[in-house]
C-alpha positions in Angstrom: -25.0 25.7 -12.3 -26.3 25.3 -8.8 -24.1 26.3 -5.8 -24.3 24.5 -2.4 -22.3 25.1 0.8 -19.8 22.8 1.9 -21.7 21.6 4.9 -24.4 20.3 2.5 -24.9 16.6 1.7 -23.7 16.7 -1.9 -25.2 13.3 -3.0 -28.6 14.4 -1.6 -28.4 17.8 -3.2 -27.6 16.0 -6.6 -30.4 13.5 -6.2 -33.0 16.2 -5.4 -31.8 18.6 -8.1 -32.2 15.7 -10.8 -35.5 14.8 -9.3 -36.6 18.4 -9.9 -35.4 18.7 -13.3 -37.0 15.3 -14.4 -40.3 16.4 -13.1 -40.2 19.4 -15.5 -42.8 19.5 -18.2 -40.5 20.9 -20.8 -37.6 18.7 -20.1 -36.4 16.3 -22.9 -36.6 12.6 -22.0 -35.2 10.2 -24.5 -32.4 7.7 -25.3 -30.0 10.3 -26.7 -30.2 13.2 -24.1 -29.4 12.1 -20.6 -30.2 14.5 -17.8 -27.4 14.8 -15.2 -26.1 16.6 -12.1 -22.2 16.5 -11.3 -19.8 18.4 -9.2 -18.2 20.9 -11.5 -16.0 23.1 -9.1 -14.9 23.4 -5.5 -15.4 27.1 -5.1 -14.4 29.3 -2.3 -17.9 29.1 -0.5 -19.1 25.8 -1.6 -19.5 23.3 -4.3 -20.8 24.2 -7.8 -23.0 21.6 -9.4 -23.4 21.4 -13.2 -26.9 20.5 -14.5 
């Protein structure tokens, strides 16, 4: 989970997070496992992203 403040650009944060994840050497990349980032929760101080 990753938390960002409400003033952040959510789509940009999701895109950057996914880009970072996909650049990792130990991340699985195949047709079965799809890496993703979605908004999970609107918390008191910001948006929680689920990775």
